[in-house]
Backbone of each chain as ProteinMPNN parsed JSONL, in Angstrom:
{"seq_chain_A": "XXXXXXXXXXXXXXXXXXXXXXXXXXXXXXXXXXXXXXXXXXXXXXXXXXXXXXXXXXXXXXXXXXXXXXXXXXXXXXXXXXXXXXXXXXXXXXXXXXXXXXXXXXXXXX", "coords_chain_A": {"N_chain_A": [[99.69, 98.677, 77.17], [97.409, 97.92, 79.205], [95.135, 100.202, 80.772], [94.236, 100.193, 83.283], [96.614, 99.487, 84.444], [98.018, 101.536, 84.583], [96.688, 103.15, 86.038], [96.5, 101.918, 88.423], [99.42, 101.955, 89.605], [99.769, 104.987, 89.57], [97.981, 105.325, 91.422], [99.033, 104.094, 93.548], [101.594, 105.327, 94.092], [100.723, 107.688, 94.9], [99.476, 107.299, 96.994], [101.757, 106.212, 98.898], [103.212, 108.601, 98.877], [101.176, 110.046, 100.337], [100.946, 108.895, 102.663], [103.66, 109.29, 103.521], [103.872, 112.195, 103.971], [102.101, 112.438, 105.916], [103.073, 111.054, 107.981], [105.947, 111.318, 108.507], [108.507, 113.038, 110.277], [110.857, 114.427, 109.323], [111.159, 117.767, 107.951], [112.115, 117.921, 105.334], [111.729, 115.271, 104.012], [109.002, 115.351, 104.089], [108.643, 117.035, 102.173], [109.696, 115.851, 99.803], [107.993, 113.918, 99.731], [105.922, 115.041, 98.828], [106.302, 116.311, 96.431], [106.548, 113.548, 95.189], [103.932, 112.847, 95.144], [102.917, 114.871, 93.494], [104.395, 113.84, 91.071], [103.336, 111.29, 90.567], [100.611, 112.291, 89.799], [101.413, 113.439, 87.493], [102.07, 111.022, 86.089], [99.625, 109.936, 85.51], [98.281, 111.954, 83.985], [99.487, 111.722, 81.6], [99.524, 109.313, 80.642], [96.767, 108.989, 80.423], [96.249, 110.554, 78.558], [97.546, 109.616, 76.08], [95.985, 107.593, 76.044], [93.307, 108.376, 75.107], [94.52, 109.417, 72.897], [94.773, 106.976, 71.372], [92.35, 105.811, 71.575], [91.051, 108.196, 69.523], [92.173, 107.47, 67.212], [91.234, 105.301, 66.567], [88.691, 106.104, 66.011], [87.095, 106.345, 68.065], [86.797, 108.488, 69.828], [85.928, 111.599, 70.342], [87.702, 113.798, 69.803], [91.07, 114.784, 70.247], [94.027, 115.459, 72.03], [97.055, 117.229, 72.611], [96.859, 118.395, 75.343], [96.813, 117.278, 77.797], [99.415, 116.457, 77.896], [100.924, 118.749, 77.849], [99.846, 120.14, 80.035], [101.141, 118.573, 81.963], [103.819, 119.72, 81.877], [103.304, 122.367, 82.687], [102.746, 121.673, 85.285], [105.181, 120.51, 86.223], [106.643, 122.721, 86.144], [105.505, 124.367, 88.369], [105.952, 122.662, 90.424], [108.633, 122.644, 90.736], [109.061, 125.452, 91.214], [107.996, 125.864, 93.52], [109.487, 123.836, 95.527], [112.058, 125.143, 95.323], [111.266, 127.497, 96.843], [109.961, 126.651, 99.183], [112.521, 125.253, 100.259], [113.894, 127.057, 100.603], [112.851, 128.194, 102.83], [113.233, 126.153, 104.593], [115.724, 126.218, 105.261], [116.163, 128.619, 106.347], [114.623, 128.018, 108.454], [116.2, 126.161, 109.836], [118.428, 127.398, 110.517], [117.564, 129.273, 112.658], [116.604, 127.644, 114.752], [118.099, 125.012, 114.365], [117.251, 122.653, 113.65], [115.347, 120.284, 111.648], [112.848, 119.52, 112.537], [109.421, 119.049, 111.971], [107.323, 118.984, 114.391], [108.608, 121.004, 115.926], [107.96, 123.41, 115.097], [105.588, 123.842, 116.585], [105.947, 125.309, 118.482], [105.315, 127.747, 117.985], [102.865, 128.464, 118.709], [102.82, 129.178, 121.422]], "CA_chain_A": [[99.322, 98.027, 77.927], [95.899, 98.16, 79.566], [95.035, 101.62, 81.364], [94.339, 100.26, 84.644], [98.062, 99.463, 85.21], [98.878, 102.944, 85.19], [96.048, 103.899, 87.415], [96.913, 101.579, 89.941], [100.56, 102.289, 89.855], [99.774, 106.394, 89.912], [97.431, 105.66, 92.872], [99.882, 103.529, 94.768], [102.314, 106.172, 94.478], [100.237, 108.99, 95.659], [99.05, 106.927, 98.533], [102.57, 106.218, 99.719], [103.438, 110.092, 99.025], [100.251, 110.486, 101.349], [101.703, 108.055, 103.992], [104.697, 109.813, 103.983], [103.326, 113.481, 104.515], [101.22, 112.238, 107.272], [103.947, 110.339, 109.097], [107.241, 111.46, 108.744], [108.687, 114.325, 111.115], [111.892, 115.375, 108.737], [110.614, 118.525, 106.874], [112.623, 117.576, 103.913], [111.201, 114.33, 103.773], [107.714, 115.698, 103.797], [108.71, 118.008, 100.849], [110.329, 114.711, 99.009], [106.676, 113.13, 99.209], [104.962, 116.108, 98.082], [106.884, 115.859, 95.32], [106.243, 112.241, 94.526], [102.474, 112.976, 94.758], [102.955, 115.461, 91.912], [104.774, 113.141, 90.179], [102.2, 110.468, 90.314], [99.666, 112.674, 88.693], [101.655, 113.675, 86.069], [102.09, 109.832, 85.231], [98.387, 109.897, 85.303], [98.053, 112.434, 83.108], [100.563, 111.431, 80.461], [98.982, 107.898, 80.481], [95.327, 109.118, 79.726], [96.395, 111.401, 76.954], [98.087, 108.607, 75.202], [94.744, 106.621, 75.852], [92.638, 109.02, 74.379], [94.802, 109.671, 71.098], [94.526, 106.04, 70.778], [90.992, 106.082, 70.895], [90.729, 109.012, 68.794], [92.926, 107.091, 65.887], [90.509, 104.377, 66.032], [87.555, 106.852, 65.667], [86.043, 105.973, 69.209], [86.594, 109.49, 70.88], [85.501, 112.82, 69.529], [88.849, 114.72, 69.419], [92.097, 114.354, 71.15], [94.787, 116.767, 71.85], [98.07, 117.34, 73.473], [96.781, 119.181, 76.245], [97.491, 116.594, 78.953], [101.075, 116.473, 78.417], [101.293, 119.917, 78.05], [99.441, 120.515, 81.51], [102.146, 118.02, 82.784], [104.977, 120.866, 81.785], [103.151, 123.255, 83.628], [102.802, 121.238, 86.832], [106.733, 120.537, 87.115], [107.389, 123.978, 86.289], [105.061, 124.736, 89.705], [106.382, 121.871, 91.173], [109.793, 123.5, 90.902], [109.093, 126.839, 92.01], [107.682, 125.522, 94.853], [110.456, 123.155, 95.951], [112.865, 126.028, 95.68], [110.705, 128.116, 98.026], [110.227, 125.504, 100.479], [113.786, 124.402, 100.613], [114.606, 128.358, 101.104], [112.069, 128.363, 104.255], [113.688, 125.01, 105.629], [117.027, 126.346, 105.373], [116.134, 129.54, 107.361], [114.052, 127.354, 109.801], [117.358, 125.301, 110.137], [119.422, 128.433, 111.177], [117.003, 129.597, 113.379], [116.431, 126.518, 115.329], [119.266, 124.345, 114.261], [116.694, 121.333, 114.013], [114.347, 120.345, 110.809], [111.826, 118.546, 112.696], [108.188, 119.817, 111.911], [106.984, 119.421, 115.398], [109.079, 121.775, 116.782], [106.998, 124.433, 114.771], [104.671, 124.039, 117.588], [106.299, 126.308, 119.696], [104.81, 129.075, 117.441], [101.666, 128.702, 119.125], [102.879, 129.58, 122.629]], "C_chain_A": [[98.083, 98.711, 78.633], [95.825, 99.586, 80.597], [94.908, 101.569, 82.805], [95.573, 100.084, 85.18], [98.598, 100.785, 85.824], [98.093, 103.48, 86.157], [96.435, 103.166, 88.622], [98.336, 102.034, 90.344], [100.621, 103.84, 90.208], [99.174, 106.342, 91.383], [98.34, 104.951, 93.691], [100.848, 104.47, 95.089], [101.981, 107.319, 95.217], [99.923, 108.561, 96.761], [100.424, 106.743, 99.273], [103.164, 107.581, 99.78], [102.27, 110.789, 100.41], [100.609, 110.03, 102.686], [102.658, 108.985, 104.585], [104.743, 111.187, 104.324], [102.693, 113.431, 105.937], [102.202, 111.801, 108.522], [105.065, 110.68, 109.634], [107.453, 112.992, 109.43], [109.583, 115.274, 110.142], [110.968, 116.184, 107.962], [110.854, 118.168, 105.441], [112.15, 116.013, 103.238], [109.918, 114.273, 103.277], [107.854, 116.249, 102.228], [108.895, 116.865, 99.851], [108.662, 114.087, 98.771], [105.513, 113.803, 98.612], [105.225, 116.034, 96.617], [106.661, 114.51, 94.435], [104.683, 112.402, 94.372], [102.122, 113.58, 93.356], [103.307, 114.932, 90.841], [103.78, 111.697, 89.894], [100.957, 110.958, 89.717], [100.326, 112.923, 87.48], [101.944, 112.612, 85.449], [100.69, 109.896, 84.687], [97.81, 110.485, 84.073], [98.225, 112.265, 81.496], [100.035, 110.282, 79.828], [97.489, 108.079, 79.747], [95.425, 109.919, 78.51], [96.641, 110.549, 75.861], [96.819, 107.729, 75.03], [93.902, 107.109, 74.829], [93.154, 109.304, 72.955], [94.723, 108.104, 70.515], [93.409, 106.027, 70.412], [90.701, 107.092, 69.864], [91.448, 108.419, 67.278], [91.933, 106.287, 65.566], [89.099, 104.722, 65.906], [86.275, 106.782, 66.992], [85.957, 107.491, 70.245], [86.29, 110.633, 69.785], [86.576, 113.551, 69.141], [89.759, 114.064, 70.663], [93.183, 115.367, 70.989], [96.284, 116.356, 72.697], [98.035, 117.798, 74.58], [97.173, 118.257, 77.571], [99.055, 116.604, 79.303], [101.453, 118.048, 78.253], [101.231, 120.719, 79.367], [100.826, 119.773, 82.231], [103.454, 119.075, 82.718], [104.872, 121.616, 82.884], [103.322, 122.946, 85.236], [104.116, 121.076, 87.091], [107.159, 121.519, 87.19], [106.772, 124.541, 87.897], [105.364, 124.039, 90.51], [108.221, 122.522, 91.64], [109.785, 124.562, 91.45], [108.716, 126.864, 93.627], [108.444, 124.96, 95.845], [111.721, 124.378, 96.285], [112.328, 127.007, 96.859], [110.59, 127.73, 99.249], [111.349, 125.054, 101.18], [114.311, 125.983, 101.2], [114.096, 128.464, 102.812], [112.592, 127.571, 104.915], [115.041, 125.582, 105.946], [116.961, 127.719, 106.451], [115.782, 128.894, 108.432], [115.243, 126.716, 110.595], [118.378, 126.291, 110.967], [118.906, 128.859, 112.114], [117.216, 128.692, 114.62], [117.248, 125.382, 115.498], [118.324, 122.645, 114.471], [115.493, 121.58, 112.429], [113.005, 119.899, 111.196], [110.427, 119.554, 112.948], [107.432, 119.77, 113.256], [107.22, 120.446, 116.31], [108.478, 123.442, 116.414], [105.801, 124.628, 115.515], [104.953, 124.953, 118.536], [105.779, 127.816, 119.341], [103.664, 129.482, 118.211], [101.546, 128.929, 121.011], [103.49, 130.856, 122.72]], "O_chain_A": [[97.865, 99.921, 78.581], [96.885, 99.793, 81.188], [95.277, 102.479, 83.548], [95.76, 100.462, 86.336], [99.211, 101.088, 86.848], [98.559, 104.186, 87.051], [96.666, 103.723, 89.695], [98.435, 102.513, 91.474], [101.435, 104.143, 91.08], [99.597, 107.008, 92.328], [98.346, 105.416, 94.83], [101.101, 104.598, 96.287], [102.731, 107.878, 96.017], [100.029, 109.345, 97.704], [100.348, 107.141, 100.435], [103.709, 107.804, 100.861], [102.514, 111.721, 101.177], [100.561, 110.746, 103.687], [102.623, 109.419, 105.736], [105.702, 111.497, 105.031], [102.809, 114.257, 106.843], [102.095, 112.135, 109.702], [105.364, 110.524, 110.817], [106.716, 113.944, 109.171], [109.358, 116.477, 110.016], [110.064, 115.633, 107.334], [109.999, 118.126, 104.556], [112.269, 115.762, 102.039], [109.549, 113.525, 102.372], [107.177, 115.833, 101.288], [108.108, 116.953, 98.908], [108.252, 113.85, 97.634], [104.498, 113.342, 98.089], [104.389, 115.72, 95.769], [106.617, 114.485, 93.205], [104.228, 112.001, 93.3], [101.423, 113.134, 92.446], [102.838, 115.249, 89.748], [103.711, 111.261, 88.744], [100.229, 110.151, 89.139], [99.777, 112.606, 86.425], [102.156, 112.762, 84.245], [100.542, 109.912, 83.465], [97.085, 109.889, 83.276], [97.484, 112.531, 80.55], [100.048, 110.184, 78.601], [97.131, 107.463, 78.744], [94.633, 109.836, 77.572], [96.044, 110.685, 74.793], [96.615, 107.176, 73.949], [93.713, 106.474, 73.791], [92.399, 109.413, 71.988], [94.618, 107.954, 69.297], [93.112, 106.172, 69.226], [89.819, 106.642, 69.132], [91.167, 109.038, 66.252], [91.547, 106.33, 64.398], [88.281, 103.823, 65.711], [85.073, 107.04, 66.939], [85.206, 107.578, 71.217], [86.423, 110.491, 68.569], [86.467, 114.044, 68.019], [89.47, 113.288, 71.574], [93.276, 116.052, 69.97], [96.464, 115.291, 73.288], [99.118, 117.77, 75.164], [97.963, 118.779, 78.358], [99.686, 116.699, 80.356], [102.553, 118.359, 78.709], [102.022, 121.565, 79.786], [101.501, 120.44, 83.014], [104.093, 119.129, 83.769], [105.69, 121.734, 83.796], [103.816, 123.646, 86.12], [104.454, 121.457, 88.212], [108.018, 121.734, 88.045], [107.589, 125.13, 88.606], [105.181, 124.488, 91.641], [108.698, 122.716, 92.758], [110.624, 124.708, 92.339], [109.04, 127.604, 94.556], [108.286, 125.362, 96.997], [112.228, 124.457, 97.404], [113.091, 127.228, 97.8], [111.015, 128.311, 100.247], [111.353, 124.592, 102.321], [115.068, 126.038, 102.169], [114.822, 128.744, 103.766], [112.652, 127.92, 106.094], [115.45, 125.329, 107.079], [117.788, 127.746, 107.362], [116.466, 129.046, 109.444], [115.274, 126.735, 111.826], [119.014, 125.907, 111.949], [119.789, 129.026, 112.954], [118.022, 129.06, 115.474], [117.228, 124.75, 116.554], [118.668, 121.737, 115.228], [114.957, 122.651, 112.145], [112.088, 119.867, 110.375], [110.317, 120.473, 113.759], [106.699, 120.757, 113.311], [106.471, 120.81, 117.217], [108.521, 124.404, 117.18], [105.0, 125.497, 115.169], [104.122, 125.318, 119.368], [105.793, 128.789, 120.094], [103.429, 130.675, 118.404], [100.523, 128.86, 121.692], [103.629, 131.397, 123.817]]}, "seq_chain_B": "XXXXXXXXXXXXXXXXXXXXXXXXXXXXXXXXXXXXXXXXXXXXXXXXXXXXXXXXXXXXXXXXXXXXXXXXXXXXXXXXXXXXXXXXXXXXXXXXXXXXXXXXXXXXXX", "coords_chain_B": {"N_chain_B": [[115.663, 118.322, 92.153], [118.772, 118.035, 92.746], [118.501, 120.461, 94.54], [117.517, 119.153, 96.509], [119.541, 117.834, 97.403], [121.626, 119.237, 98.013], [120.392, 120.85, 100.112], [120.246, 118.863, 102.258], [122.902, 118.304, 102.245], [123.759, 120.818, 103.544], [122.946, 120.673, 106.11], [123.827, 119.523, 109.182], [123.247, 116.861, 110.127], [122.823, 114.214, 112.637], [122.167, 111.012, 113.382], [121.82, 110.219, 116.054], [120.889, 112.294, 117.432], [118.875, 113.372, 116.759], [115.132, 113.088, 117.243], [113.129, 110.415, 117.695], [109.987, 108.896, 116.394], [107.374, 109.501, 118.656], [105.868, 107.105, 119.3], [104.6, 104.181, 117.92], [102.328, 104.127, 116.947], [101.51, 106.194, 115.39], [102.821, 105.776, 113.043], [101.533, 103.462, 112.431], [98.772, 104.357, 112.414], [99.074, 106.268, 110.052], [100.071, 104.341, 107.937], [97.545, 103.013, 107.709], [95.636, 104.674, 107.041], [96.65, 105.423, 104.57], [96.251, 103.201, 103.361], [93.796, 102.622, 103.055], [93.168, 104.844, 101.438], [94.166, 104.1, 99.072], [92.833, 101.69, 98.672], [90.143, 102.786, 98.475], [90.256, 104.26, 96.151], [91.271, 102.096, 94.309], [88.734, 100.509, 94.207], [87.177, 102.247, 93.136], [87.877, 102.378, 90.613], [87.215, 99.894, 89.541], [84.875, 98.859, 88.765], [84.702, 100.476, 86.483], [82.759, 101.94, 83.932], [83.974, 103.285, 81.616], [86.711, 102.651, 81.169], [86.709, 100.262, 79.828], [86.349, 98.638, 76.758], [83.863, 97.959, 74.03], [84.417, 95.561, 71.724], [82.266, 94.361, 69.259], [81.373, 91.516, 70.566], [83.269, 91.262, 72.272], [85.044, 92.459, 75.347], [86.913, 94.615, 75.898], [89.765, 96.079, 77.832], [90.535, 99.241, 77.567], [93.198, 100.343, 76.29], [96.698, 102.122, 76.735], [98.345, 103.712, 74.363], [101.322, 102.92, 73.155], [102.986, 102.815, 71.44], [103.19, 103.6, 68.718], [102.064, 106.449, 66.645], [102.182, 110.119, 66.945], [101.974, 111.463, 69.196], [103.73, 112.008, 71.318], [106.005, 112.951, 70.617], [108.783, 115.11, 71.071], [109.413, 117.104, 69.079], [106.748, 117.764, 68.448], [105.389, 118.315, 70.866], [107.398, 120.698, 71.701], [106.646, 122.762, 69.53], [103.839, 122.753, 70.068], [103.897, 124.139, 72.289], [105.157, 126.625, 72.039], [103.436, 127.796, 70.194], [100.414, 127.374, 70.552], [100.27, 127.687, 73.385], [101.689, 129.894, 74.194], [101.149, 131.828, 75.98], [100.559, 130.837, 78.696], [102.92, 130.027, 78.906], [105.016, 132.08, 78.904], [103.929, 133.367, 81.312], [104.751, 131.335, 83.169], [107.445, 131.575, 83.193], [107.467, 134.312, 84.345], [106.597, 133.182, 86.989], [108.629, 131.766, 87.754], [110.629, 133.688, 87.809], [109.868, 135.165, 89.972], [109.558, 133.14, 92.215], [112.447, 132.388, 92.329], [113.359, 135.226, 93.42], [112.039, 135.325, 95.708], [112.909, 133.119, 97.104], [115.519, 133.95, 97.705], [115.23, 135.856, 98.818], [114.238, 134.953, 101.278], [116.155, 133.574, 102.141], [118.376, 135.037, 102.818], [121.173, 136.009, 104.602], [121.149, 137.754, 107.557]], "CA_chain_B": [[116.479, 117.142, 92.881], [119.571, 118.513, 93.38], [118.478, 121.3, 95.275], [117.228, 118.839, 97.783], [120.941, 117.153, 97.929], [122.489, 120.721, 98.727], [120.046, 121.521, 101.651], [120.953, 117.984, 103.14], [124.309, 118.451, 102.945], [124.131, 121.997, 104.361], [122.589, 120.453, 107.649], [124.79, 118.46, 109.697], [122.462, 116.006, 110.661], [123.204, 112.911, 113.313], [120.898, 110.254, 113.773], [121.442, 110.312, 117.443], [120.574, 113.747, 117.977], [117.037, 113.419, 116.066], [114.196, 112.447, 118.217], [112.266, 109.351, 117.217], [108.737, 109.159, 116.867], [106.885, 108.9, 120.182], [105.238, 105.989, 119.51], [104.518, 103.607, 116.579], [100.827, 104.451, 116.641], [101.537, 106.908, 114.319], [103.272, 105.148, 111.839], [100.347, 102.709, 111.946], [97.695, 105.028, 111.684], [99.28, 106.654, 108.491], [100.025, 103.427, 106.83], [96.068, 102.48, 107.677], [94.897, 105.643, 106.313], [97.073, 105.856, 103.273], [95.817, 101.989, 102.664], [92.435, 102.795, 102.87], [92.636, 105.633, 100.493], [94.241, 103.207, 98.11], [91.698, 100.655, 98.489], [88.856, 103.355, 97.843], [90.835, 104.404, 94.852], [91.304, 100.97, 93.515], [87.327, 100.213, 94.277], [86.379, 103.189, 92.574], [87.908, 102.526, 89.292], [87.307, 98.635, 89.281], [83.782, 98.776, 87.735], [84.231, 101.754, 86.007], [82.439, 101.301, 82.38], [84.76, 104.058, 80.862], [87.693, 101.999, 80.835], [86.66, 99.22, 78.903], [85.468, 99.107, 75.441], [83.34, 96.912, 73.548], [84.549, 95.735, 70.346], [81.444, 93.397, 68.922], [81.101, 90.723, 71.432], [84.296, 90.998, 73.598], [85.098, 93.594, 76.125], [88.623, 94.785, 76.217], [90.305, 97.09, 78.463], [91.504, 100.293, 76.971], [94.786, 100.619, 76.322], [97.322, 103.573, 76.236], [98.851, 103.171, 73.071], [102.91, 103.358, 73.42], [104.405, 102.507, 70.26], [102.901, 104.204, 67.373], [101.498, 107.841, 66.863], [102.965, 111.109, 67.029], [101.754, 112.525, 69.966], [104.513, 111.862, 72.666], [107.307, 113.437, 70.309], [109.362, 116.229, 71.7], [109.112, 118.197, 68.433], [105.204, 118.363, 68.419], [105.429, 118.987, 72.09], [107.746, 121.932, 71.696], [105.865, 123.344, 68.539], [102.865, 123.317, 70.586], [104.345, 124.899, 73.716], [105.506, 127.886, 71.625], [102.492, 128.568, 69.544], [99.312, 127.563, 71.244], [100.722, 127.867, 74.619], [102.703, 130.409, 74.358], [100.759, 133.104, 77.351], [101.167, 130.281, 80.094], [104.833, 130.016, 79.024], [105.552, 133.296, 79.59], [103.53, 133.533, 82.763], [105.464, 130.577, 84.136], [108.69, 132.273, 83.341], [107.467, 135.131, 85.521], [106.411, 132.607, 87.832], [109.889, 131.244, 88.155], [111.404, 134.574, 88.528], [109.24, 135.426, 91.328], [110.321, 132.039, 92.801], [113.73, 132.899, 92.798], [113.524, 136.339, 93.999], [111.348, 134.884, 96.973], [113.679, 132.13, 97.571], [116.688, 134.429, 97.731], [114.957, 137.004, 100.043], [114.185, 134.545, 102.535], [117.447, 132.615, 102.481], [119.326, 135.962, 102.894], [121.727, 135.872, 106.032], [121.17, 139.266, 107.68]], "C_chain_B": [[117.82, 117.438, 93.356], [119.556, 119.366, 94.275], [118.337, 120.429, 96.587], [118.917, 118.092, 98.412], [121.577, 118.323, 98.781], [122.297, 120.828, 100.071], [120.419, 120.316, 102.401], [122.106, 118.223, 103.463], [124.587, 119.741, 103.649], [123.634, 121.935, 105.696], [123.478, 119.128, 107.918], [123.836, 117.774, 110.501], [123.157, 114.519, 111.452], [122.128, 112.334, 113.687], [120.7, 109.939, 115.384], [120.952, 111.428, 118.053], [119.134, 113.796, 117.633], [115.884, 112.694, 116.839], [113.462, 111.652, 117.284], [110.862, 109.81, 117.198], [108.189, 108.523, 118.293], [106.511, 107.724, 120.178], [105.154, 105.637, 117.958], [103.18, 103.842, 116.472], [100.7, 105.42, 115.379], [101.766, 106.55, 113.059], [102.282, 104.178, 111.17], [99.384, 103.255, 111.505], [97.575, 105.499, 110.298], [99.377, 105.709, 107.744], [98.307, 102.786, 106.972], [95.507, 103.32, 106.885], [95.15, 105.712, 104.939], [96.451, 104.256, 102.527], [94.791, 101.904, 102.197], [92.124, 103.905, 101.778], [92.987, 104.867, 99.031], [93.192, 102.089, 97.581], [90.403, 101.492, 97.766], [89.289, 103.634, 96.404], [90.508, 103.227, 93.562], [89.655, 100.556, 93.209], [86.5, 101.218, 93.135], [86.505, 103.268, 90.776], [87.832, 100.841, 88.456], [86.086, 98.471, 88.091], [83.399, 99.784, 86.933], [84.153, 101.501, 84.303], [83.429, 102.316, 81.414], [86.026, 103.538, 80.692], [87.676, 100.713, 80.152], [85.837, 99.765, 77.655], [85.064, 97.814, 74.688], [83.623, 96.919, 72.166], [83.796, 94.337, 69.586], [80.814, 92.782, 70.059], [82.018, 90.802, 72.433], [84.48, 92.172, 74.205], [86.718, 93.527, 76.521], [88.84, 96.107, 77.161], [91.008, 98.33, 77.293], [92.939, 100.566, 77.341], [95.564, 101.962, 76.18], [98.328, 102.905, 75.316], [100.439, 103.829, 73.523], [103.828, 103.531, 72.157], [104.177, 103.073, 68.936], [102.336, 105.799, 67.602], [102.511, 108.921, 66.839], [102.617, 111.999, 68.206], [102.722, 112.596, 71.406], [105.979, 112.588, 72.074], [107.456, 114.937, 70.86], [109.184, 117.379, 70.476], [107.829, 118.41, 68.475], [104.908, 118.87, 69.537], [105.901, 120.571, 72.091], [107.357, 122.955, 70.739], [104.675, 124.015, 69.311], [103.041, 124.08, 71.313], [104.682, 126.231, 73.132], [104.457, 128.507, 70.331], [101.133, 128.387, 70.054], [99.471, 127.808, 72.874], [101.596, 128.579, 75.207], [102.55, 131.598, 75.873], [100.978, 132.018, 78.545], [102.778, 129.986, 80.023], [105.151, 130.633, 79.727], [105.143, 133.653, 80.815], [104.273, 132.697, 83.471], [106.888, 130.852, 84.43], [108.663, 133.206, 84.257], [107.116, 134.608, 86.729], [107.915, 131.954, 88.493], [110.682, 132.52, 88.621], [111.041, 134.933, 89.799], [109.622, 134.605, 92.363], [111.574, 132.143, 93.316], [114.062, 133.989, 93.593], [113.173, 136.022, 95.59], [112.199, 134.055, 97.699], [115.133, 132.928, 98.168], [116.27, 135.466, 98.884], [114.682, 136.593, 101.209], [115.305, 133.77, 102.986], [118.417, 133.71, 102.895], [120.088, 135.962, 104.452], [121.768, 137.402, 106.482], [121.616, 139.377, 109.317]], "O_chain_B": [[118.044, 117.051, 94.503], [120.519, 119.313, 95.041], [118.885, 120.795, 97.627], [119.255, 117.928, 99.584], [121.93, 118.28, 99.96], [123.128, 120.891, 100.977], [121.042, 120.635, 103.413], [122.502, 118.365, 104.62], [125.603, 119.806, 104.34], [123.777, 122.892, 106.456], [123.733, 118.141, 107.227], [123.652, 118.197, 111.642], [123.95, 113.826, 110.814], [121.199, 112.918, 114.246], [119.656, 109.508, 115.874], [120.614, 111.413, 119.236], [118.322, 114.331, 118.389], [116.001, 111.47, 116.913], [113.165, 112.096, 116.175], [110.48, 110.825, 117.781], [108.469, 107.454, 118.836], [106.827, 107.095, 121.188], [105.464, 106.368, 117.017], [102.923, 103.599, 115.293], [99.822, 105.311, 114.523], [101.089, 106.898, 112.091], [102.112, 104.002, 109.964], [98.926, 102.949, 110.404], [96.624, 105.36, 109.529], [98.825, 105.891, 106.659], [98.003, 101.984, 106.089], [94.832, 102.866, 105.961], [94.269, 105.974, 104.121], [96.239, 104.187, 101.316], [94.554, 101.309, 101.146], [91.013, 103.944, 101.25], [92.266, 104.983, 98.04], [92.877, 101.765, 96.436], [89.78, 101.07, 96.792], [88.59, 103.179, 95.498], [89.905, 103.299, 92.491], [89.332, 100.301, 92.049], [85.485, 100.949, 92.492], [85.779, 103.82, 89.95], [88.193, 100.568, 87.312], [86.235, 98.103, 86.926], [82.241, 100.077, 86.635], [85.045, 101.062, 83.577], [83.553, 101.876, 80.271], [86.603, 104.164, 79.803], [88.746, 100.143, 79.942], [85.084, 100.726, 77.496], [85.751, 96.793, 74.692], [83.304, 97.839, 71.413], [84.492, 93.357, 69.322], [79.836, 93.319, 70.577], [81.654, 90.421, 73.545], [84.037, 93.124, 73.561], [87.416, 92.738, 77.158], [88.05, 97.05, 77.131], [91.835, 98.125, 76.404], [93.537, 100.893, 78.366], [95.054, 102.865, 75.517], [98.946, 101.854, 75.484], [100.648, 104.914, 74.066], [104.895, 104.107, 71.945], [105.055, 102.969, 68.08], [102.221, 106.243, 68.744], [103.694, 108.604, 66.709], [102.944, 113.186, 68.198], [102.361, 113.211, 72.41], [106.93, 112.783, 72.83], [106.543, 115.742, 71.044], [108.839, 118.508, 70.823], [107.642, 119.623, 68.572], [104.187, 119.868, 69.521], [105.149, 121.506, 72.367], [107.692, 124.102, 71.035], [104.421, 125.219, 69.345], [102.297, 125.052, 71.182], [104.426, 127.134, 73.928], [104.723, 129.51, 69.669], [100.516, 129.451, 69.999], [98.453, 128.179, 73.457], [102.201, 128.337, 76.251], [103.464, 132.04, 76.569], [101.685, 132.454, 79.453], [103.579, 129.783, 80.936], [105.53, 130.384, 80.871], [105.946, 134.281, 81.505], [104.608, 133.16, 84.562], [107.485, 130.552, 85.464], [109.585, 133.228, 85.071], [107.236, 135.369, 87.689], [108.078, 131.752, 89.696], [111.327, 132.484, 89.669], [111.881, 135.008, 90.696], [110.015, 135.121, 93.409], [111.842, 132.027, 94.512], [114.954, 133.868, 94.432], [113.883, 136.392, 96.524], [112.272, 134.22, 98.917], [115.746, 132.39, 99.089], [117.062, 135.791, 99.769], [114.738, 137.335, 102.19], [115.375, 133.347, 104.14], [119.439, 133.247, 103.403], [119.344, 135.905, 105.431], [122.389, 138.215, 105.796], [121.75, 140.48, 109.847]]}, "name": "protein", "num_of_chains": 2, "seq": "XXXXXXXXXXXXXXXXXXXXXXXXXXXXXXXXXXXXXXXXXXXXXXXXXXXXXXXXXXXXXXXXXXXXXXXXXXXXXXXXXXXXXXXXXXXXXXXXXXXXXXXXXXXXXXXXXXXXXXXXXXXXXXXXXXXXXXXXXXXXXXXXXXXXXXXXXXXXXXXXXXXXXXXXXXXXXXXXXXXXXXXXXXXXXXXXXXXXXXXXXXXXXXXXXXXXXXXXXXXX"}
């Protein structure tokens, strides 16, 4: 598959995630949109890794490696850790104010 | 992903007690800004010369090979993870441990 299909798909997913983070008021939905952005980037990294491997096999690239896909592993690790901590914060916030509305947090400035 | 479901189930959310977006201008502005981001990204890669390759006289789009080669295989990824990338692997295990401890400390009911 041509590489620009993958690029456009990953860019669309990323932009949908950005729209969700900017627009939604529920904190859990915002978290899911952040996950969506991270996974779009993962898709992009794997696609480029495969593209460079294909070019390397045909002699058009100087070197290729598995680095892109290893990096995807670590991005997933960091995303999982961040989700666990973020959800703990949301649960604590809900316990205090009984709402997961992010506009509620503006109260901190008064 | 299961974490999200647990957190959503922990909260007793009703649609009638949730406040709506004050105006739909926010949604419109978010959609427009996300759309602009997508347009910018797509325009940036459209004329990119690094995404096409020339074979003789014709111009082909670089393809991400998906059918052959041994780059995406789990066995190779695992082998590379434990030999070349063992230091980030151990550090990410420490990261998971700290995230777990942090989540438990935050979520403690006191």
